[in-house]
N, C-alpha and C positions, 0 to 999 in steps of 0.2 A: 480786154485783159483785166485781171483783178487789180484793185487798188490796195496795195499792201503797206501797212504802217506798223512800226514798232514803237510802243509807248512804254517808257521806263518810269516806274513809280519813284517818287522822292521819299524814301523811307529813312527813319531814324532808329538806330539800334541802341540797346542799352550798353553803356560802356563796359568793357571787359572788367575793369577794376571794380565796378559796382556789382556786377553779377558774381564775381568771385568772392567779394566781401560778404554777400548775402546768399551764398550758394545753399546753405543749409535751410534757409527759409524759403528760397525760391522753388526748391524741388517739391514743395508741398502745394504750390499754387498752379502747377501745370502738369501735363502728362509726361511721365518718363517711361515710355515703352521700351526704350533701349538706352545704351550709354553713348549714343552718337550725337551728343548735344554739342552744338557749335555756338558758344556764347556770343561770338562776334556777328552771328547771322540769325540765330534762333530767338534770342530775347529781343523781339521787336517792340518798340514803343509806339512808333507811328508808321502805319503801312504806306500812306501816301498823303501828299498835300497838293491841292489843285484849286484853280479858280472855277467858279460856276460858269455855266455857258452864258448866262446873262451878264456876267462880269460884276455882279453886286456883292459877291461873297468869296471868301477863301474857305475851303473845307479841308479838314484834316481828319483822317480815320485812324483811330488807335485800336489797341488790342483789348480794351476793357480791363486794364490792369487793376483799376479800383475795385471792380467786381471780383476778380481773381483773389485779391487780398482780403476783401470783406467776407467772402464765402469760399474759402479754399477747399473745404472738405465736403462741400455739397456737389462737387463735380464728380462724374463717374470716373472710377479707376484711380483717383488721387488718393494715396495712402494717408490715413489719419494717424499721426504720431501719438504715443502715449503722453508725452509732454509737449503741449502745443507751443510752437515758437512765438516769440514776441514780434508782432507785425509793425509795431509803432516806428521802429527805425526806418523801414521801407516806406511807410506812409509819409513820414516827415520829409524824406528825400524826393519822393515822386509827386506829392500833392501839396498845395495846388500848383498846377503848371502855369507859368506866366509866359505870355507871348508879347514880343516887342517889335516895333517898327521905328527905325531911326532913334532908338533909345526911349521911345514913348510906349507905355503899356497899352495894349489893345484889349477892348472888352470882347467877350465871346460868349456864346451859348453852348453848353455841353449837354449832350444826351447820350446816355448809355442804353443801347437797345438790347432787349426790349425794356423800355423805361417804365412800364406799368407793373413790373414785378420786382420786388426787392429781394425776395428769396426764391431760388429756383424750385420748381416743382419736380417731384420724382416722375420718372417715365419719359422717354424720349418723345413720344407722340403727344404729350400734354402741352409742352411748350419748349421752345429752343432757348429758354432763358439761362441755361447753364453754359451757353456759348455766346456771351455778349460781345459787342464791340462798341466803341465810343465815337461820336462825331463832334468835332469842334466846328462851330459855324461863326466865322468872323465877318462882321459887316464892314464894308469898305467905304471910306469917305470919298467924296468926289475927286479930291486931290489924288488919292491912292488909285482910284479907278483909271485915272489918266496915265498912270505909269505902265510901261510895257512889261517890266519885271518888278516884282515887289519882294524886297528882302525882309524876311521874318526871322526873328531870333526866338527859339523855343528854349526857355530857361527853367531847368529844374533846380533843386537846391544846390547841388554840388557840381553840376555840369550844364553846358549850353551847346546848342547846335544851331547853325545858321543855314537857311534854305532860301534859294532864289525861286520865286513862284512865277512862271511865265503865264501868258494867256492860255486859256483852255485850248488845247490843240484841235478839239472837235467842235469849236464854237460855230463853225460853218457847216457842220454835218447836216446833210439833207434830211428832211422828215421822211421816215420810212415806216413800214408796217411791222417788220420783224427784225429783232436783234437776237441772235443765237449766241449764248456764251457758255463756256465750260472751263473747268480746271483739269489739266491733264499732266501726266508724267510718263515719259519713256514709251509712249505708244508708238508702234511702227508708223512711219509717215504714210504708208499705203492705207492704213485704217483711217487716218485723219483726212486724207484726200477723198476716199470714198464717202466719208461722213459729210464733208463740206459739199461735195457734188450732189449728194442725195437731198440735203435740205434746201439747197439752192434750186435744183431742178424740180423737185417734187412739191415743195412748199413755198417757193419763191422768196426764200430768206435773203434779204439784201445785205445784212451785216453779220459777220461771224467774229466773235472776240474769243481768243484762246489765251487763258492764263496758264503759263507754263511753270510747273513746279520743279524747276532746276533739273530738267531732263538731261540725260547724257548724250542724246542725239540731237543737240540743238542745231548743229550745222546742217544736218539732213532736213530738219524741220524748217529752217529758214529757206533752204533751196526749194522745198516742196511748196511752201506758201507763195514764194516769189513767182513760181512757174505755173501756178493754177490760173488757167485762162478762162475766166468767165467774168460776169459783171458784178460779182459780189465784193463788198468792202471787207478786207481781212485785216484784223488787228491782233498783234502778238504782244502780250504783256508778261514780262518776267515776274513771277510770284514765287520766290524761292524758299518760303518759310517752311519749317519742318512740319510736314503733314501728320506724322505720327505723334509728335509731341503735343501739338495743339488739337489732336483728333480732327474734327471737321471744322474747327475755327478757321483754319486756313482756307477752307472751301467757303465757309459762310461769309467771310470778309470779301472774297472775290465775287460772290454772288451779288452782294449789295454794292460793291464798288462800281460794277458795270452800269446799273441804272442810275446811280448817283452822278457819274461823270458824263453820261450821254443824255440823261434826263428825258424830256418829252420829245426828243427827236425820233423816238421809236414808240409806237403805240403798244406793241406787245414785246415782252421779254421772255424768251424760251431758254430753259436750262436743261440740257440733256448731255450726258456723258458721251464719249466717243463710241461706246458700245450700245448706245440707246438710240433707236430710230423711231420717231413719231410716225404713226400710221393713221391715215385718214380714210376710212372705208366709205365715206359718204360720197354723194355725187357732187357736192359743193367743193370749191377750193377751200383751203384752210382759212384764208382771209374772209370768205363769204360765211363759212361755218361759224367762225368766232364772232363776226358781226351779228349774225342771227342770234347766237347764244347770249351775247351781252344785251341785246334788246329784250330778250325774254327773261334775263336774269340781271337786271340793272344794278343790284347791290353787290354782285359777285366781284371779288378782286382778282380771282384766278380761276382757271379750269384745271381740275385735278385729272391727271392722266394715269390710268392703271397700268401696271407692269405685267407683261407676259414674258416669262423666262424662256428663251429659245436656246436649246442645246446645239452643240456642233457635232454633226455626224461625219466622222472621218471615213473617207472612201477607201477602197482596197489599194489604190495606187498613191504613192508618195505621201505617206502619212505625216512626214515631217514638214511638208509644205506649209508656209504661212497661210492660215485661213483668211479669207476675205468675206465680206458681208454676203456676197452672192453664193457662198457655200452653205449658208444657213437656210435650209429649205423646209424644215419641219417645225410643226407647232403642236402644242398640246390640244388633244381632242376636247378635254374638259374645258379649256379656256374658250374654245369656239362655242361650246354649249352654255357659256356663262354660268357654270355651276361652281366655280371656285373664284375666290377673290384675288386681289393683287398681292404680290409679294412686297413691293415697294411702290411708291408713286413719285411722279415729278409733276411740275406745274407749268402751264402757260399763263403768264402774269400780265395783267392789264395795268399799264404804268400809272395812270392817274387815280387808281383805286387801292393800291397796296402800299404798305409802309415798311415792311420787313420781309426778307426772303430767307428761308431756311432750306436745307437740302430737300426735304420732303414736305414742306409746309409753307404756306404763305399767310401772313397776317395782314388783314386789311386795316383801315383807319379805326375800325371798331375792334381793338385788340382782344379784349376779354371775350367778347361774343365769338370772335373767330376761333379762339382756342377751345372754348367750351363746346362749340358746334363740332369742331374737328374731333374732340375727345368723344363726344356722344356717338358720332358717326362711326368711328373706328371701334368703339366699344360694342356697338350693335353688330358690326361685322364679326368681331371675335366671338361673341355669343353664338351667332349663327354657325360659325365655323366649328365650334365645339359640338353643337347639336348635330352637324353633319357627320362628325366622327362617331357619335352615338348611333346614328342611323346606319352607318357602314358596319359597325361592330354587331348590331342586332340583325343585320341582313335585311333591313327595311327598304322598300322602294325609295328612290330618290325623291326628296321633298315630301315624304309622308308626314313629317313633323314640321319642317320649315316650308312655308309657302314659297313657290318659285319667285313670285313677284317681290317678296321681301329680300331674298338673297340678291336678286338682280338689282334691286334698288340700292343696296349697299355697295355693290361692286361697280355697276355701270352708271357712274355719274355723268358720263359723256360717251358718245360713240367713238371718240378718239381713244387710242391706246398706244403703247410703245412696245416694240420688240426689243427685249434686253438680251443681247447675244452673249451667252455665257462663255463661249470660246475665245472671245476677245478680252484679254486680261490686261489690266493697267499695272504700271510699275509700283503702285502702292501695295499691291497684294503681297502677303507673306509667302504664299504657296500658289504656284500656277496649277490650276486644275482644269482639265479638259475632258469632256465626256467623249469617249471613243466608241461607245456603243449605245444604241437606243433600244428601249423596249417598244417595239413598233405597235404593240397593243394600245399604248398610251399616246402615240404621236401619229400625225398624218401630214401630208404635204400641205404647206401653207397656201391657201387659195388666193391670197392677196399679194403678199410681199414679193415673191419671185417675179410676178408680172411687172410690178413697179420698178424693180431693179433692172429687169431686162429692158424696159422702156427707156431707162436713163443710162444704159450702157455700163451697168455695174455688175453684170454677171461674168464670171470667169470664162464660161462657155455658154453662150446664149441659148444653145439648142439642147443643153444637157440638164436633165433633172435626175438625180440619183434615186 
């Protein structure tokens, strides 16, 4: 039977009086996609406070407010006012933060990630620096280490908050190979169940961590996770922060919270959404494949997984039936021929070699080199993609201008890829779109995935292929 745990973060929200008093200033530091702002929940100062697994530190994760205030107009979609507000009143109230234990001030180190850039760079694929978060690292004295719970007082200029920090609940977590983590909202529990079973049975994932973004079906989700009967460790973490307002800051903090709190208990951290299934077509297991890859690429901090968009073909009967992963049986012919590149990517991350996770990017300890390399690699792909369009318009044979090995080099960094099922839509989407018909000249039956799903009992009808 599964080992199911709920971990509730210890967060600190901005006082309503503060957010209302500075409302005109604050609206230029964050994303206002709609008017559904909940000041008592959305203006988060501290996402979580916890003790490190070795017991030597207390770690607090914040939302990078210092960066938001220093560079409010460098963030995508934040409106630039004609008359810029005076930020000094907010800075004086929020900074510096003082932390006390039994009335005594504690020294701490603060890093705002990514700490190697002061000013965000334009373009999402250059760097994730427009979505920073901060880490407070507090060293504990021997006397504090002996305490079961440590009381900390976080003191801003005009308000204070007290938090009891217990021992790390995962201090005894066993050392494993794979931790799979994701942020989800309002996905049907059937999809989540299929997703967990697939990664556990196909890739031998031992731990699954789900950050839940204030879903409406939390009761059904709890029952689903409690009743999953296999030997995977399941952890549910409420992460209710406004996804629209913070764009993907909400997701970025969850991505980095997971490896920070579990640390080196897991060798690899996998980040895939509920509609993303990692496919390993090689004869090796995922663990063997990654082990071989890291031996031949010792400096790599992650393995980039290209994205294959898989549409949902609705059958003639019961078109309103909830699609399941086994209903997605078609794949792009061009993808199989490796003639097109990825739409998006995800990563398999090696714990002891990366320092920062972004949704589609991993930064190693050599931050600048990682970003520059990623920029050059994606720029090469974009150039080849444009040349391909010219070839098509001129009616030239495929690869008459672009050598096949060059296109393949840009796209196929690894034999691994992920099937991104477009018919499975998350609660964050503004409009639910489902492909009801396929151009069968462009698609063919997937030669790999249906067999894997049938093997693991995830086909709705094991003998049926539309």
